C-alpha positions as CSV (number, residue, x, y, z in Angstrom):
1,M,2.8,3.7,24.1
2,K,2.9,7.6,23.5
3,T,0.6,9.2,21.1
4,A,2.0,12.0,19.2
5,G,1.4,15.2,16.8
6,L,4.1,16.6,14.7
7,A,6.7,18.3,17.0
8,E,6.5,15.8,19.8
9,A,6.9,12.8,17.3
10,S,9.9,14.4,15.5
11,A,11.5,15.5,18.8
12,T,11.0,11.6,20.2
13,A,12.2,10.0,17.1
14,S,15.8,12.7,17.1
15,A,15.9,11.6,20.9
16,W,16.2,8.0,19.9
17,K,18.5,8.7,17.1
18,R,20.9,10.3,19.4
19,E,20.6,7.2,21.8
20,S,21.5,4.9,18.6
21,L,18.4,3.4,18.8
22,S,17.0,1.8,15.5
23,V,13.6,3.0,14.4
24,G,11.2,1.1,12.2
25,L,8.2,3.3,10.7
26,V,4.8,1.2,9.6
27,P,3.1,4.4,7.6
28,T,-1.0,4.0,7.4
29,M,-4.3,5.9,7.1
30,G,-5.4,3.9,10.1
31,W,-8.6,1.4,10.4
32,L,-5.7,-1.0,10.8
33,H,-6.4,-4.7,9.7
34,Q,-4.3,-7.7,9.9
35,G,-2.0,-6.8,7.0
36,H,-1.0,-3.6,9.0
37,L,-0.3,-6.0,12.1
38,S,1.9,-7.9,10.1
39,L,4.3,-5.0,9.1
40,I,4.2,-4.0,12.8
41,R,5.3,-7.4,14.2
42,R,8.2,-7.4,11.2
43,A,9.4,-4.2,12.5
44,R,8.9,-5.0,16.2
45,R,11.3,-8.0,15.3
46,E,13.5,-5.8,13.5
47,N,14.1,-2.3,15.4
48,A,14.4,-0.9,18.8
49,R,11.4,1.8,18.2
50,V,8.5,1.0,16.3
51,I,6.4,4.2,15.1
52,V,3.0,3.7,13.5
53,S,1.8,6.8,11.6
54,I,-1.6,7.1,11.3
55,F,-2.6,10.0,8.8
56,V,-5.5,10.2,5.9
57,N,-3.6,11.9,3.5
58,P,-5.7,14.3,1.7
59,I,-3.5,15.2,-1.2
60,Q,-3.3,11.4,-2.7
61,F,-7.2,11.7,-3.3
62,G,-8.8,12.7,-6.4
63,P,-11.6,15.0,-6.1
64,N,-14.1,12.1,-7.0
65,E,-12.6,9.4,-4.7
66,D,-13.5,8.5,-1.1
67,L,-11.5,10.7,1.3
68,D,-14.6,11.4,3.0
69,R,-15.7,7.6,3.2
70,Y,-12.3,6.5,4.1
71,P,-13.0,4.5,7.9
72,R,-11.7,6.4,10.9
73,D,-11.5,4.7,14.5
74,L,-8.4,6.4,16.2
75,E,-9.4,4.8,19.7
76,R,-9.5,1.4,17.9
77,D,-6.2,1.6,16.1
78,A,-4.5,3.0,19.4
79,A,-5.6,-0.1,21.1
80,L,-4.2,-2.5,18.5
81,C,-0.9,-0.7,18.4
82,R,-0.6,-1.0,22.0
83,E,-1.5,-4.7,22.0
84,A,1.1,-5.0,19.1
85,G,3.9,-3.1,21.0
86,V,4.4,-0.2,19.3
87,D,6.6,2.8,20.8
88,M,4.7,5.8,19.3
89,L,1.7,6.5,17.4
90,F,2.1,9.5,15.1
91,H,-1.1,11.0,14.5
92,P,-0.6,14.7,12.8
93,T,-3.4,16.8,11.7
94,A,-3.7,17.9,8.1
95,E,-3.1,21.2,9.4
96,E,0.6,20.1,11.1
97,M,1.5,18.2,7.9
98,Y,0.2,20.7,5.4
99,P,0.4,24.3,7.0
100,E,-0.9,27.5,5.1
101,G,1.3,28.2,2.2
102,F,2.6,24.7,1.6
103,Q,3.4,23.9,-2.1
104,S,6.3,21.5,-2.4
105,S,5.6,18.0,-3.8
106,I,7.7,14.8,-4.9
107,S,7.0,13.3,-8.3
108,V,8.3,10.3,-9.3
109,G,8.2,9.9,-13.1
110,A,7.4,6.9,-15.4
111,L,6.5,4.5,-12.5
112,T,3.7,6.4,-11.4
113,Q,2.0,6.7,-15.2
114,T,0.8,3.0,-15.5
115,L,-1.3,0.8,-13.2
116,C,-3.2,2.9,-10.5
117,G,-1.3,6.2,-11.7
118,R,-3.3,6.2,-15.1
119,S,-6.6,6.5,-13.4
120,R,-5.6,8.3,-10.3
121,P,-3.1,10.9,-11.9
122,A,-2.2,12.8,-8.8
123,H,-2.2,9.8,-6.4
124,F,1.3,8.9,-6.3
125,T,2.7,12.2,-6.0
126,G,0.4,12.7,-3.1
127,V,1.9,9.4,-1.7
128,C,5.4,10.3,-2.4
129,T,4.9,13.6,-0.8
130,V,3.5,12.4,2.4
131,V,5.7,9.4,2.7
132,G,9.2,11.9,2.3
133,K,7.8,14.2,5.0
134,L,7.4,11.0,7.2
135,F,10.5,9.9,6.4
136,N,12.1,13.4,7.2
137,L,10.4,14.0,10.3
138,L,10.7,10.5,11.6
139,R,14.4,9.3,10.5
140,P,13.6,5.8,10.5
141,E,16.3,3.0,9.6
142,R,13.6,1.0,8.0
143,A,10.0,1.7,6.6
144,Y,7.4,-1.3,6.2
145,F,4.8,-1.6,3.1
146,G,2.9,-4.3,2.2
147,Q,3.1,-6.1,-1.4
148,K,-0.7,-5.6,-2.2
149,D,0.3,-2.0,-2.8
150,A,3.1,-3.2,-5.0
151,Q,3.2,-0.2,-7.1
152,Q,3.4,2.1,-4.0
153,A,6.3,0.0,-2.7
154,T,8.3,0.1,-5.8
155,V,7.7,3.9,-6.4
156,I,8.7,4.6,-2.6
157,R,11.8,2.1,-3.3
158,R,12.6,4.2,-6.2
159,M,12.0,7.9,-4.3
160,A,14.2,6.5,-1.4
161,A,16.9,5.4,-3.7
162,D,17.0,8.5,-6.3
163,L,16.8,10.9,-3.1
164,N,19.6,9.2,-1.1
165,M,17.3,8.5,1.7
166,N,19.1,6.2,3.3
167,I,16.1,3.9,4.3
168,G,15.8,0.3,4.0
169,I,12.2,-0.3,2.3
170,V,10.9,-3.5,3.8
171,V,7.8,-5.2,1.6
172,C,5.9,-7.9,3.2
173,P,4.0,-10.3,1.8
174,T,0.2,-9.9,1.2
175,V,-2.4,-10.9,4.1
176,R,-5.4,-12.5,3.0
177,E,-8.7,-13.8,4.3
178,E,-9.4,-17.5,4.6
179,D,-11.3,-17.5,1.4
180,G,-8.3,-15.6,-0.4
181,L,-9.7,-12.0,-0.4
182,A,-6.7,-9.5,0.4
183,V,-7.4,-7.6,3.8
184,S,-8.0,-3.9,3.3
185,S,-9.5,-1.0,5.0
186,R,-11.8,-0.6,2.3
187,N,-13.3,-4.2,2.5
188,V,-15.6,-2.3,5.4
189,H,-17.6,-0.7,2.6
190,L,-18.4,-4.1,0.9
191,G,-21.9,-5.3,1.7
192,A,-22.2,-9.3,2.2
193,A,-23.2,-9.5,-1.6
194,E,-20.1,-7.5,-2.7
195,R,-17.9,-9.2,-0.7
196,Q,-18.6,-12.4,-2.4
197,A,-18.2,-10.8,-5.6
198,A,-15.2,-9.2,-4.6
199,L,-13.5,-12.7,-4.5
200,C,-13.5,-12.7,-8.7
201,L,-10.1,-10.7,-7.7
202,F,-8.2,-13.6,-6.2
203,R,-9.8,-16.2,-8.6
204,A,-8.6,-14.2,-11.4
205,L,-4.7,-13.9,-10.1
206,S,-5.4,-17.7,-8.7
207,S,-6.4,-18.6,-12.4
208,A,-2.9,-16.8,-14.1
209,Q,-0.8,-18.3,-11.1
210,E,-2.3,-22.1,-12.4
211,Q,-1.5,-21.5,-15.9
212,V,1.9,-20.5,-15.3
213,A,2.5,-23.4,-13.4
214,A,0.8,-25.4,-16.3
215,G,3.6,-23.9,-18.5
216,V,1.7,-20.9,-20.2
217,R,4.2,-18.1,-20.8
218,D,2.2,-16.1,-23.3
219,T,0.9,-13.1,-21.2
220,A,-2.0,-12.6,-23.8
221,V,-3.4,-16.0,-22.8
222,L,-3.0,-15.4,-19.0
223,L,-4.9,-12.0,-19.5
224,G,-7.4,-13.2,-21.4
225,G,-8.3,-15.7,-18.5
226,M,-8.1,-13.0,-16.1
227,R,-10.4,-10.7,-17.9
228,A,-13.0,-13.2,-18.6
229,I,-13.1,-14.4,-15.0
230,I,-13.5,-10.6,-13.9
231,A,-16.2,-9.9,-16.4
232,S,-18.3,-13.0,-15.5
233,E,-19.1,-11.1,-12.0
234,P,-21.9,-9.0,-12.9
235,A,-20.8,-6.6,-9.6
236,A,-17.4,-6.0,-11.0
237,A,-16.2,-3.3,-13.2
238,A,-12.1,-3.5,-13.9
239,D,-10.1,-0.5,-13.8
240,Y,-6.8,-2.5,-15.0
241,I,-5.8,-6.1,-15.4
242,E,-2.1,-6.2,-16.3
243,I,0.9,-8.1,-16.6
244,V,4.1,-6.0,-16.0
245,D,8.1,-6.3,-14.8
246,P,7.8,-5.6,-11.1
247,E,10.7,-3.2,-11.1
248,T,10.0,-1.1,-14.1
249,L,6.2,-1.8,-14.2
250,F,6.4,-1.9,-18.0
251,P,4.0,-4.6,-19.7
252,V,5.5,-7.9,-20.5
253,D,4.3,-10.0,-23.4
254,H,6.2,-13.2,-22.5
255,I,7.5,-14.6,-19.0
256,E,11.2,-15.2,-18.8
257,K,11.7,-14.2,-15.3
258,K,9.5,-13.1,-12.5
259,V,6.6,-11.0,-13.5
260,L,3.6,-9.2,-11.5
261,A,-0.1,-9.7,-12.3
262,A,-1.9,-6.5,-10.9
263,L,-5.5,-5.7,-11.1
264,A,-7.7,-2.8,-9.8
265,V,-11.7,-3.7,-9.8
266,F,-14.7,-1.5,-8.9
267,I,-17.2,-3.9,-6.3
268,G,-20.0,-1.5,-6.7
269,K,-18.3,1.7,-5.8
270,T,-15.7,0.3,-3.8
271,R,-12.2,0.2,-5.7
272,L,-10.1,-2.9,-4.5
273,I,-6.6,-3.8,-5.5
274,D,-4.5,-7.1,-5.6
275,N,-1.7,-8.8,-7.3
276,V,0.8,-12.0,-7.2
277,L,3.8,-12.3,-8.6
278,L,4.4,-15.5,-11.4
279,E,7.2,-16.9,-11.8
280,Q,8.4,-20.2,-14.1
């Protein structure tokens, strides 16, 4: 496996393109877990070459967010990538990605102004800008994202379509621990008691699934149940709890087709997100 900075990674990807080798890209911020590895395995099955990018993107973090706390261990991540059969690990510096004088950005409209976008107003512009740069530099046929970051996947799919990027956006199922907690790099910040408290996210989503299976279609009823479960956990503070159309991300009052139940909850100082798709 090759570990490369910006110039070498771009040159290598271009050489693969000339050889008509399909490239799958798994963009990450590192501290890889089973969710990332599931994306890598899917990319390995579907492409001749697989690139994993590891870059903690500073422009997607707000001034009071956890950029400095975000876990990092390149040696560990590289070993996991090598074991998973990754062909190239792209690990650029911030100076390579955002050289002096950098002032461009990619902004997607209404999709970024709801859910996480309300409390993190600059987040998705930072995400789209870095992902757009990765797409330009590495020119993959396919890029792989997790359903846990459902809004991010919807926004990136819209960006790729709007800007004619001609890249397949593949969204893979959320990977969970045995007790239901969605795997996340931020779980490392949870103490033992907080780790147990964090299960309220999965309980709330599971409750909504059970109610829909029992015939409930009024989202106000579903949201009331979810909010009560989160409120019953003393360590939890909800950022948002919503049920939306998975394509437009607009709120839904009554379930007539597939909808997305999504939430963001602070467990202590750690902000966790999760979601499930609900359908009749």
